[in-house]
C-alpha positions in Angstrom: 51.0 -29.2 -16.7 49.8 -30.4 -13.0 51.3 -27.7 -11.4 49.9 -25.1 -14.0 46.6 -26.2 -13.3 47.1 -26.1 -9.5 48.5 -22.4 -9.8 45.2 -21.5 -12.2 42.6 -23.0 -9.9 44.6 -21.0 -7.0 44.5 -17.9 -8.4 40.5 -18.3 -9.8 39.8 -19.4 -5.9 41.7 -16.3 -4.8 40.0 -14.2 -7.2 36.5 -15.7 -6.2 37.5 -14.7 -2.4 38.4 -11.1 -3.1 35.3 -10.4 -5.3 33.3 -12.0 -2.5 34.9 -10.0 0.5 34.8 -6.7 -1.6 31.0 -7.3 -2.5 30.1 -8.1 1.3 32.3 -5.2 2.7 31.1 -2.5 0.0 27.4 -3.3 0.1 25.0 -0.6 0.7 22.4 -0.8 3.4 19.7 1.6 4.2 19.3 2.9 7.7 16.2 4.5 8.8 16.4 7.0 11.1 13.8 9.4 13.0 13.1 12.6 11.6 15.1 15.5 13.2 13.6 19.0 14.6 16.5 21.2 14.8 17.5 22.2 18.5 15.3 19.1 19.6 16.4 16.0 21.7 14.4 13.2 22.5 11.5 13.3 25.2 10.3 9.9 25.6 6.6 8.6 25.3 5.8 9.4 28.9 6.2 13.0 28.1 3.5 12.2 24.7 1.1 10.7 27.0 0.6 13.6 29.6 -1.0 15.3 26.8 -1.8 12.8 24.1 -4.0 10.1 26.3 -6.5 9.4 23.9 -3.9 8.4 21.3 -1.3 6.3 23.2 -3.9 4.6 25.2 -4.6 2.6 21.7 -1.5 3.2 20.2 -0.4 -0.6 21.4 -3.0 -2.1 18.8 -0.9 -0.1 15.4 1.9 -2.1 13.5 3.5 1.4 14.5 3.6 0.5 17.9 7.1 -1.9 17.0 8.5 1.3 15.9 11.7 2.3 18.4 14.4 5.3 17.9 17.6 4.5 19.4 17.8 7.4 21.6 14.3 7.1 23.1 14.5 7.0 27.2 11.6 4.1 27.1 13.3 1.9 25.0 10.9 -0.8 25.4 7.8 0.6 24.4 6.9 2.4 21.0 8.4 5.4 20.2 5.8 8.6 19.1 9.0 10.7 18.2 9.9 7.6 15.7 7.2 9.3 13.3 7.3 13.0 14.7 10.6 13.6 15.7 12.2 15.0 18.7 9.5 16.8 21.1 11.4 18.4 23.7 10.8 22.0 21.8 7.2 20.9 21.1 6.8 20.4 24.8 8.4 23.7 26.0 6.3 26.0 24.0 3.4 24.3 25.4 2.5 22.0 22.7 0.2 23.1 19.7 -0.5 21.8 16.1 2.6 21.6 14.1 4.5 23.6 16.7 8.3 22.4 16.6 6.7 18.8 15.8 6.3 17.0 12.8 2.6 16.0 11.3 2.5 13.3 8.9 -0.6 14.2 7.8 0.8 17.4 6.3 4.1 15.9 5.3 4.3 12.3 4.2 8.2 12.3 4.4 8.0 10.6 7.5 5.8 7.7 6.2 7.8 7.1 3.1 11.1 6.8 4.9 10.3 3.4 5.8 7.0 2.6 3.1 9.8 2.6 0.4 7.9 0.4 -2.0 5.0 2.5 -1.3 7.1 6.0 -2.0 8.1 4.1 -5.9 4.8 3.1 -6.4 3.6 7.2 -5.8 6.3 7.9 -8.4 4.2 5.6 -11.5 2.3 7.6 -14.0 -0.9 6.7 -12.4 -1.1 7.5 -8.8 -2.9 9.2 -5.7 -1.8 12.9 -5.6 0.2 12.4 -2.3 3.6 13.8 -3.5 1.8 17.0 -5.1 0.1 17.8 -1.7 -3.3 17.0 -2.7 -3.8 14.0 -0.2 -2.1 12.7 2.7 -1.5 9.2 4.0 -3.8 9.7 6.9 -6.6 10.3 4.3 -6.8 6.6 4.1 -4.6 5.0 6.7 -4.9 5.6 10.6 -1.3 5.3 11.7 -2.1 5.2 15.7 -4.7 2.3 15.8 -8.0 3.6 16.2 -9.2 1.2 13.5 -9.4 -1.7 16.0 -12.2 -0.4 17.8 -14.3 -0.8 14.5 -16.3 -3.3 12.8 -14.7 -6.6 11.8 -14.1 -7.1 8.3 -11.0 -4.9 7.8 -7.6 -4.9 7.5 -4.8 -3.1 9.5 -4.6 -0.5 6.9 -8.3 0.5 6.0 -10.7 0.7 8.6 -14.0 -1.0 7.1 -13.8 -2.5 3.8 -13.8 0.1 0.9 -14.7 2.6 3.6 -11.6 4.6 3.1 -12.0 4.7 -0.7 -15.8 5.6 -0.2 -14.8 9.2 1.3 -13.8 10.2 -2.1 -15.7 7.7 -4.6 -18.9 7.6 -3.5 -20.5 7.4 -6.4 -18.9 3.9 -6.9 -19.1 2.8 -3.6 -22.6 3.4 -3.0 -24.8 0.0 -2.9 -27.0 -1.5 -5.8 -29.1 -3.8 -6.4 -27.3 -5.7 -8.4 -23.8 -5.9 -6.7 -20.4 -6.7 -8.4 -19.3 -9.2 -6.3 -15.8 -8.1 -6.7 -16.6 -5.2 -4.2 -16.9 -7.6 -1.4 -13.7 -8.4 -1.7 -12.5 -4.7 -1.9 -11.7 -2.2 -4.1 -8.2 -3.2 -4.0 -9.2 -6.6 -6.3 -9.2 -4.4 -9.2 -7.3 -1.1 -8.3 -3.6 -0.5 -6.9 -4.3 2.3 -4.3 -1.1 3.8 -4.5 0.1 3.9 -7.9 0.0 1.8 -11.3 1.1 1.7 -14.9 -2.4 1.3 -16.0 -5.1 4.1 -16.3 -7.9 4.2 -13.5 -4.8 2.7 -11.4 -6.2 -0.9 -12.7 -4.0 -4.2 -11.7 -4.6 -4.8 -15.4 -5.3 -2.9 -18.2 -7.7 -5.2 -20.2 -9.9 -8.1 -20.3 -7.6 -10.1 -18.3 -8.5 -8.0 -15.2 -12.1 -9.4 -15.5 -10.5 -13.1 -16.6 -8.4 -13.4 -13.0 -12.0 -14.0 -11.5 -14.4 -15.1 -14.5 -12.4 -17.5 -16.0 -13.5 -21.0 -15.8 -12.6 -24.8 -17.1 -14.2 -25.2 -20.5 -16.5 -27.8 -20.7 -17.3 -30.6 -23.1 -18.5 -29.4 -26.7 -16.6 -26.0 -26.2 -14.6 -25.5 -29.5 -10.9 -25.3 -28.3 -9.9 -21.8 -28.5 -13.0 -20.4 -27.5 -14.1 -18.7 -24.0 -17.3 -19.5 -22.3 -18.1 -17.7 -19.4 -21.1 -18.6 -17.5 -23.4 -19.8 -20.2 -22.3 -17.6 -23.0 -19.6 -18.3 -25.6 -17.7 -15.3 -25.2 -15.3 -16.2 -28.7 -18.4 -17.3 -30.7 -20.0 -13.6 -30.5 -16.8 -11.5 -30.7 -17.0 -10.2 -27.2 -13.5 -10.5 -26.2 -12.6 -8.7 -29.4 -14.4 -5.5 -28.9 -12.1 -4.5 -25.8 -12.2 -4.3 -22.0 -15.5 -5.7 -20.8 -16.2 -2.3 -19.1 -15.4 -0.3 -22.4 -16.9 -2.7 -24.8 -20.8 -1.5 -23.9 -20.8 -5.0 -22.4 -20.6 -4.5 -18.5 -20.1 -0.9 -18.3 -21.7 -0.5 -14.6 -19.0 -2.0 -13.9 -19.1 -1.0 -9.5 -22.7 -2.0 -9.8 -26.2 -1.6 -11.3 -29.7 -0.6 -10.1 -31.1 -2.4 -13.4 -29.2 -4.8 -14.7 -27.6 -8.1 -13.1 -25.3 -8.1 -16.2 -24.2 -4.4 -15.1 -25.5 -2.1 -17.5 -27.1 1.1 -16.7 
């Protein structure tokens, strides 16, 4: 009996070891390779610097400055060719826009090769039309680092707070007498910029979006199960049953109002 248990235990251990070895040895890993241009070879950053001085001077401030391609001549510095592809043919023809060089401003492939999460979001039902070719990543993002020269209160991805969105969504981003405080924190407080399963790229599709900020501890005297926001009992008047805060006729001017502190038009 003891010998049988020993044999079964040994067999189980061997099987587990084989499974672990198989799992580790067959694991697929994603290898990110720089884009290739047929017949071209890597020229190194110095070759780019000679013509693109205005970009290379500030490039060290960009997160992309940490990218490296294995065959670059200047391995200790950032590789322009990690995103634009090998530049020898581009240099041989005297340069020029889109001549034997990859322009991520027109083709998002170079960006999406590394930004896999963003690529997945662009395939969600609601998304900015980047994959359709109507927008490019550089419409919203500065890949070279010039944003560091702009005003504070920014992130590395978007120049000034809301400015990237305001280029297209001017009506929503314009100043209002009565502001929606969420805009001070940025459009991405309520919207997912790349893609969402919700209409209008919303983080949440219903009043839970508003309650992320406007929920509060219910004080004494508030009946159980009811919700008071500010000084108004939203449950007693049936406000929470009418739909989303912005679509139920309560706060339709959700981005700001010039006539009402309750965000009415």
